[in-house]
C-alpha positions as CSV (number, residue, x, y, z in Angstrom):
1,M,7.2,-26.3,20.3
2,E,4.8,-26.9,17.4
3,R,5.4,-24.3,14.6
4,D,2.1,-24.4,12.8
5,I,0.1,-21.5,13.9
6,V,-3.1,-23.1,12.7
7,T,-3.2,-26.3,14.6
8,K,-1.8,-25.0,18.0
9,T,-4.0,-25.4,20.9
10,N,-2.4,-23.3,23.5
11,Q,-2.4,-19.4,23.5
12,L,1.2,-18.8,22.7
13,F,3.2,-19.1,19.5
14,E,6.9,-19.1,19.4
15,L,9.0,-17.3,16.8
16,P,12.4,-18.7,15.6
17,T,13.8,-15.8,17.7
18,G,12.3,-17.3,20.8
19,E,9.8,-14.5,21.0
20,Q,6.3,-15.4,21.9
21,L,3.1,-14.1,20.4
22,H,-0.4,-14.3,22.1
23,L,-3.1,-15.8,20.1
24,V,-6.5,-14.5,20.7
25,P,-9.9,-15.0,18.9
26,P,-10.9,-12.0,16.7
27,I,-13.4,-9.6,18.0
28,L,-16.5,-9.6,15.9
29,V,-18.4,-6.5,15.0
30,E,-22.2,-7.1,15.2
31,N,-25.2,-4.8,15.4
32,N,-25.7,-5.3,19.1
33,K,-22.0,-5.4,19.9
34,P,-20.1,-2.9,17.7
35,H,-16.9,-2.9,19.6
36,L,-16.2,0.6,18.5
37,E,-12.8,0.9,20.3
38,A,-11.5,-2.5,19.4
39,K,-8.3,-2.7,17.4
40,L,-8.7,-4.6,13.9
41,P,-12.1,-6.3,14.8
42,L,-13.6,-8.8,12.2
43,V,-16.6,-7.6,10.1
44,R,-18.5,-10.2,8.1
45,L,-20.3,-9.0,5.0
46,S,-22.2,-10.9,2.4
47,G,-24.6,-10.8,-0.5
48,S,-25.1,-8.3,-3.3
49,P,-23.0,-5.2,-3.7
50,E,-25.9,-3.1,-2.3
51,A,-26.2,-5.6,0.8
52,I,-22.5,-5.6,1.4
53,G,-22.3,-1.9,1.2
54,A,-25.4,-1.3,3.4
55,A,-23.9,-3.6,6.2
56,H,-20.5,-2.0,5.7
57,G,-22.0,1.6,6.3
58,S,-24.2,0.5,9.1
59,L,-21.7,-1.5,11.1
60,L,-18.8,0.8,10.7
61,R,-20.7,4.2,10.8
62,S,-18.7,5.6,13.8
63,R,-15.4,4.4,12.4
64,I,-16.2,6.0,9.0
65,E,-16.9,9.2,10.5
66,K,-13.7,9.2,12.4
67,A,-11.8,8.1,9.3
68,I,-13.2,11.1,7.3
69,A,-12.2,13.4,9.9
70,V,-8.5,12.1,9.9
71,Y,-8.3,12.5,6.3
72,R,-10.0,15.8,6.0
73,F,-8.5,17.7,8.9
74,K,-5.1,16.1,9.3
75,L,-4.1,14.8,5.8
76,F,-6.0,17.3,3.5
77,P,-6.0,20.5,5.6
78,D,-5.1,22.8,2.8
79,W,-7.9,21.6,0.5
80,S,-11.2,23.5,0.3
81,D,-14.4,21.5,0.7
82,S,-15.4,22.3,-2.9
83,A,-12.1,21.2,-4.5
84,L,-12.0,17.9,-2.4
85,K,-15.5,17.2,-3.3
86,A,-15.0,17.6,-7.0
87,T,-11.9,15.8,-7.1
88,S,-13.4,12.9,-5.2
89,L,-16.5,12.7,-7.4
90,A,-14.4,12.6,-10.5
91,F,-12.7,9.5,-8.8
92,F,-16.0,8.0,-8.2
93,Q,-17.1,8.5,-11.9
94,R,-14.0,6.6,-12.9
95,I,-14.7,3.8,-10.5
96,Q,-18.2,3.6,-11.8
97,D,-17.1,3.3,-15.4
98,F,-14.6,0.6,-14.2
99,S,-17.0,-1.4,-12.2
100,L,-20.8,-0.7,-11.7
101,P,-21.1,-3.1,-8.7
102,Y,-18.1,-1.4,-6.9
103,A,-20.0,2.0,-7.4
104,I,-23.3,0.6,-6.1
105,E,-21.4,-0.8,-3.0
106,L,-19.7,2.7,-2.4
107,K,-23.3,4.4,-2.9
108,A,-24.6,2.0,-0.2
109,I,-21.8,2.7,2.3
110,A,-22.4,6.3,2.0
111,S,-26.2,6.2,2.5
112,H,-26.2,3.8,5.3
113,S,-23.2,5.5,7.1
114,G,-25.1,8.8,6.9
115,R,-22.2,10.4,4.8
116,E,-22.0,12.1,1.4
117,L,-20.9,10.0,-1.6
118,W,-17.9,12.2,-2.1
119,E,-16.6,11.5,1.4
120,I,-16.5,7.8,0.8
121,A,-15.0,8.3,-2.5
122,M,-12.3,10.6,-0.9
123,L,-11.4,7.7,1.4
124,I,-10.9,5.1,-1.3
125,S,-9.1,7.6,-3.4
126,R,-6.8,9.0,-0.7
127,T,-3.5,7.5,-2.0
128,E,-4.0,9.4,-5.4
129,I,-5.2,12.6,-3.6
130,L,-2.2,12.6,-1.3
131,R,0.2,11.9,-4.1
132,S,2.5,10.0,-1.6
133,T,3.2,13.2,0.3
134,A,2.6,11.4,3.6
135,P,5.2,8.9,4.9
136,N,4.4,5.4,3.8
137,E,6.7,2.7,5.1
138,C,5.4,-0.8,4.3
139,T,7.3,-4.0,3.8
140,A,6.1,-6.9,1.8
141,V,7.5,-10.4,1.6
142,Y,6.6,-13.5,-0.3
143,F,7.7,-17.1,0.2
144,K,7.0,-19.2,-2.8
145,Q,5.7,-21.9,-0.5
146,G,2.7,-19.8,-0.5
147,I,3.2,-17.5,2.4
148,L,2.6,-13.9,1.9
149,G,3.0,-11.1,4.5
150,Q,3.3,-7.4,5.1
151,N,3.6,-4.6,7.7
152,W,1.1,-1.9,7.1
153,D,2.6,1.5,8.4
154,W,0.4,4.6,8.4
155,V,-1.3,7.0,10.6
156,A,-1.4,5.9,14.2
157,D,-5.2,6.8,14.4
158,F,-5.8,3.8,12.3
159,E,-4.8,1.2,14.9
160,N,-8.4,2.0,16.4
161,L,-10.1,2.5,13.1
162,A,-8.9,-0.3,10.8
163,V,-10.9,-3.7,10.6
164,I,-10.5,-7.0,9.0
165,F,-13.1,-7.7,6.4
166,D,-14.7,-11.1,5.6
167,I,-16.6,-10.7,2.6
168,T,-18.7,-13.3,0.7
169,R,-20.3,-12.3,-2.6
170,E,-23.6,-13.9,-3.9
171,D,-21.7,-16.4,-6.1
172,G,-19.8,-17.8,-3.0
173,H,-16.6,-16.2,-3.7
174,R,-14.9,-15.2,-0.5
175,F,-12.0,-13.0,0.7
176,L,-10.5,-11.8,3.9
177,A,-8.6,-8.4,3.8
178,M,-7.5,-5.8,6.2
179,G,-9.0,-2.5,5.4
180,E,-9.9,1.1,6.4
181,P,-13.4,2.1,7.0
182,G,-15.0,2.4,3.5
183,F,-12.6,0.0,1.6
184,V,-10.5,-3.1,1.6
185,K,-6.8,-3.2,1.1
186,I,-4.4,-6.3,1.8
187,G,-5.8,-9.8,1.7
188,C,-6.3,-13.2,0.3
189,N,-9.2,-15.2,-1.2
190,T,-10.8,-18.8,-1.6
191,S,-8.9,-19.0,-4.9
192,G,-5.6,-18.9,-3.1
193,I,-4.8,-15.4,-4.4
194,G,-3.2,-12.9,-2.1
195,V,-2.2,-9.2,-2.6
196,C,0.0,-6.7,-0.9
197,L,0.6,-2.9,-1.5
198,N,3.6,-0.6,-1.0
199,I,3.0,3.2,-1.8
200,L,5.8,4.6,-4.1
201,K,6.8,8.2,-4.9
202,C,7.7,10.1,-8.0
203,D,6.6,13.0,-10.0
204,A,4.0,11.1,-12.2
205,H,0.5,12.2,-12.6
206,T,-2.2,10.7,-10.4
207,G,-5.9,10.2,-11.3
208,G,-7.4,7.2,-13.0
209,I,-8.7,4.2,-11.0
210,P,-7.6,4.4,-7.4
211,V,-5.0,1.8,-6.4
212,H,-7.3,0.6,-3.6
213,V,-10.1,-0.2,-6.2
214,L,-7.4,-2.2,-8.2
215,L,-6.6,-4.2,-5.0
216,R,-10.2,-5.1,-4.6
217,R,-10.2,-6.2,-8.2
218,V,-7.3,-8.6,-7.4
219,L,-9.3,-10.0,-4.4
220,D,-12.3,-10.6,-6.7
221,S,-10.2,-12.5,-9.2
222,T,-9.9,-16.3,-9.4
223,D,-6.3,-16.4,-10.7
224,I,-3.2,-14.3,-11.2
225,K,-3.8,-13.9,-15.1
226,E,-7.1,-12.4,-14.4
227,A,-6.0,-10.1,-11.8
228,Y,-2.9,-9.0,-13.9
229,Q,-5.1,-8.3,-16.9
230,A,-7.6,-6.3,-15.0
231,I,-4.9,-3.8,-13.8
232,A,-3.1,-3.7,-17.1
233,K,-6.3,-2.7,-18.9
234,A,-7.5,-0.2,-16.2
235,E,-7.0,3.5,-16.4
236,R,-4.0,3.9,-14.2
237,A,-2.4,7.1,-12.7
238,T,-1.0,6.2,-9.3
239,M,2.4,5.4,-7.7
240,S,2.3,2.1,-6.1
241,N,3.6,-1.5,-5.9
242,I,1.2,-4.3,-6.0
243,L,2.4,-7.8,-5.2
244,I,-0.2,-10.5,-6.4
245,A,0.8,-14.1,-5.4
246,N,-0.8,-17.4,-5.2
247,E,-0.5,-20.7,-3.2
248,A,1.7,-22.4,-6.2
249,G,4.6,-20.1,-5.9
250,E,3.7,-17.8,-8.8
251,Y,3.5,-14.1,-8.5
252,K,3.3,-10.7,-10.3
253,N,5.0,-7.8,-8.8
254,L,3.6,-4.7,-10.6
255,E,5.3,-1.2,-9.9
256,L,2.9,1.6,-11.1
257,A,4.3,5.2,-12.0
258,G,1.5,7.2,-13.4
259,S,0.1,5.3,-16.4
260,S,3.4,3.3,-16.6
261,L,3.3,-0.2,-15.4
262,F,6.4,-2.4,-14.7
263,D,6.1,-6.1,-14.3
264,L,9.2,-7.0,-12.4
265,S,11.5,-9.9,-13.2
266,Q,13.0,-12.4,-10.6
267,D,16.3,-10.5,-10.7
268,E,14.8,-7.3,-10.0
269,V,12.6,-8.2,-6.9
270,E,14.0,-11.6,-5.6
271,V,16.6,-12.4,-3.0
272,N,17.2,-16.2,-2.1
273,N,14.2,-16.9,-4.2
274,I,12.1,-14.8,-2.1
275,V,10.3,-11.5,-3.1
276,V,11.0,-8.6,-0.9
277,H,9.6,-5.0,-1.4
278,T,9.5,-1.8,0.4
279,N,8.7,1.7,-0.8
280,G,11.3,2.4,-3.5
281,Y,11.2,1.6,-7.3
282,L,13.2,-1.7,-8.1
283,T,12.5,-1.8,-11.9
284,H,15.6,-1.7,-14.2
285,E,13.8,0.9,-16.1
286,L,14.3,3.5,-13.3
287,E,15.3,6.1,-15.9
288,T,11.9,6.3,-17.5
289,I,10.2,7.2,-14.2
290,P,10.0,11.0,-13.5
291,N,12.0,11.7,-10.3
292,P,11.6,8.4,-8.4
293,D,12.0,9.1,-4.6
294,E,12.7,6.7,-1.7
295,T,13.0,7.5,2.0
296,A,16.0,6.4,4.1
297,S,13.8,4.1,5.9
298,S,12.7,2.3,3.0
299,A,16.3,1.7,1.7
300,V,17.5,0.4,5.1
301,R,14.4,-1.8,5.6
302,L,14.9,-3.3,2.0
303,S,18.6,-4.0,2.9
304,T,17.6,-5.6,6.4
305,A,14.9,-7.8,4.8
306,K,17.2,-9.0,2.1
307,T,19.8,-10.0,4.8
308,L,17.2,-11.7,6.8
309,V,15.8,-13.8,3.9
310,L,19.4,-14.8,2.9
311,N,19.2,-16.8,6.2
312,S,15.7,-18.1,5.6
313,R,15.3,-21.7,6.4
314,T,11.8,-22.9,7.0
315,Q,9.9,-20.3,5.1
316,D,6.8,-20.7,7.2
317,E,4.4,-18.3,9.0
318,A,6.8,-18.1,12.0
319,E,9.7,-17.0,9.9
320,M,7.7,-14.7,8.1
321,L,6.4,-12.9,11.4
322,A,10.1,-13.0,12.6
323,I,11.1,-10.8,9.6
324,L,8.3,-8.5,9.7
325,L,8.6,-7.9,13.5
326,N,12.4,-7.4,13.1
327,Q,13.6,-4.5,15.4
328,Q,17.2,-4.1,14.1
329,G,18.8,-0.7,13.8
330,A,17.5,2.9,14.1
331,L,15.1,2.4,11.0
332,P,13.7,-1.1,11.8
333,I,11.2,-3.1,9.7
334,C,8.6,-2.9,12.5
335,R,8.3,0.4,14.3
336,R,6.2,1.9,17.0
337,S,4.4,5.2,16.4
338,E,6.4,8.4,16.4
339,Q,5.2,11.9,15.8
340,N,6.3,13.6,12.6
341,P,7.6,17.1,13.6
342,L,6.5,18.5,10.2
343,N,2.8,17.9,10.7
344,N,2.5,16.7,14.2
345,I,0.9,13.4,12.9
346,S,2.0,10.0,14.5
347,Y,2.9,7.3,12.1
348,G,4.1,3.8,12.8
349,T,3.3,0.0,12.1
350,V,-0.5,-0.3,12.4
351,A,-0.7,-4.0,11.7
352,T,1.2,-7.0,10.6
353,L,-0.5,-9.5,8.2
354,V,0.5,-13.1,7.2
355,M,-1.4,-15.1,4.7
356,N,-0.9,-19.0,4.2
357,L,-2.3,-19.1,0.6
358,K,-2.3,-22.9,0.6
359,K,-4.2,-23.4,3.9
360,K,-6.3,-20.3,3.4
361,I,-5.3,-18.8,6.6
362,F,-5.2,-15.0,7.4
363,I,-3.1,-14.0,10.4
364,F,-3.0,-10.5,11.9
365,S,-1.9,-8.4,14.8
366,Q,-4.4,-6.6,16.9
367,G,-2.9,-3.1,16.5
368,N,0.8,-2.6,16.6
369,P,2.5,-6.0,16.3
370,L,5.1,-5.2,18.8
371,E,2.2,-5.7,21.4
372,K,2.6,-9.3,20.4
373,T,-1.3,-9.9,20.3
374,F,-2.4,-11.7,17.1
375,S,-5.5,-13.4,15.8
376,F,-6.1,-15.8,12.7
377,I,-9.1,-16.6,10.6
378,S,-9.5,-19.5,8.2
379,L,-11.1,-19.4,4.8
380,T,-11.8,-23.2,4.9
């Protein structure tokens, strides 16, 4: 069977394991067909920051309202409205100082979705506000042939709230990214740059520029050097791993711990010439990080992924998907949603994303990847 997911003409795609995935067209969100209940529909936005934000707010108005409710009442239940508003607006001010166009876009999202500015700022700053207190169990892998992929594990509600953004700026720069209502996350652009995110945990201070704004800055970059310098110069106070890669086999794996930035070397993050990262710090300077923490799931998934990449052969999209959909053991790389008994919130793999940075192809599952329904979009 043909292994190139881009050129296949039938509706099934076979993995090295023999599993078959269904390939279906993405569902487009339009003014007259919002598809409010669709899983990971496609939203196309273009133009100035004001125009992009206005369309974002209008098209995703219902999803934004639901996302705000999830964060406000499920994840921030102990915050008062006044404290959450003040904290969120402080983040917005830092975002505005970092990038006026981003601030304009966020204001337009708020005004056109009928929400307060602080609520949109809360969404994009949620990682720093949460301080990694909620389970974050993502797995990222990079083949140097230009294939970048990730499982995004998060609150199960987002299976029906997350979207795929196709954004074109006024200057023609374009990127595709999976995102939550209100902001973009993981994706790739027309310059062949891709980015993935793993949330980390330690006792460092959070604040500064939200990590999701830094991800957006990567997607707006034309090369790895530009993206790296933007992050290095930014006011950082977060706990995250940002993996930036290009089509030529080059990458930067940046672990952030408060204001500290660790640019990982090959021996810290590679196995069999392949980059693998989950939700624990891998830097050799671990002793400089205040109380780094890692879940049992993160450690097991890292071990499983390392074993799988040691047997890597083709390093194509199919092999990447086989790794990310692996169900081995009690703490698998890919998982169905399960309720956390501590807060009665369900968490699981919301989406699987694979990017061919050479061909400019973005492949994504429609909801939990174990349902085996995927779509793809081309930037060319």
